[in-house]
Steps between C-alpha positions, in 0.01 A plus 500: 500500500184654614310300758123469477336676772345299785708187422700356799801298399502319837165356421532442127814282534348246747186488306692440168695222666181334636342512146815344345493224770137424431553481127806268551305276735210470252745418207655226719169351596383498139807304377323162528218597279724622212534152331130440546413831335730418207347158452151650523578782241639230273183285524290803436704588184486137371130482558437812301693379201404122514202375301187436708442142620165343419300442812422137589158378375300340781438142429123399481393268776348258246857414397612410841431157668300635799425259792293596794688737728747607224327842447323742723250782431787750423622271222151464356449872435678744258659795673244753388201306609674395835571865583144600415354245723743534800457877498112469534407656842431239767580208280571147648661215322506136588628200307430129523435192275122533492330375178377752243221721641246424220140476534512204255592235759459221242790652290745462799387137537540434123842660463653377839733801515835491684518834652826689477378814694184687590510880588228653699469879492251685739437862562229713655135492377505133444719534189705187428696316231602142501736358235631146483771342272465121466641226288252284288507248234593611158144408383339731767428792271223343280345341803492837694369680197202266453426511876526880534294568182220294658514725803452826301873589455610679185802311370756574228824339373819715503794298338516179708309654792128460583359809679167513661330795692161550672371812674229456769408818684827639641680172467728426193633146463766424254685176396800451266632156407807424300807276497386302796436802719168630627476867621171590679403832641189622678457877545230613755421876485866571420609509127849633430531603143569176268572305808454148344682576176789668676535198733481244208750686295745472785436123534512411134719789364 
């Protein structure tokens, strides 16, 4: 058999043996992962042929008995709005049980709210948003509507909910009352798109 020029058998044999030893070592080390790989491949094949499972529908907060301290600001916000706010540059969030930040102080006295959570957002340039979820009496909606209309708010009824809004300069104040809950928001020089309606949709579903 003709030999390839330049090949030295004294070097080729040791190199071949070393390569074989490396392959054998790798195969031995990989043995514990063989059952795991088989299970993973089986799961992938079953997932590809199984019908899709419907995602769980988030439960509206209005259907849950909420006591003070049961929820936090993360619970109050839908995922998309939470991401939008938290990704705002230089934003600061604090939460407490302060009463609704409304300019109509007589409304707070009349409704005697039991605050579930108040979320205070602040960023640069004096921009701020305060939103409060509170429990109120089941007869609070008509009382709030009459009081807010008298203070220049525009009110409407959406199903069982009373919604009132007023814009003064760079400040927007919104109130939604339904099913024994009062959602109040005050936006100062910061107005995320459809902020109040997105928040209300998450609370009432």
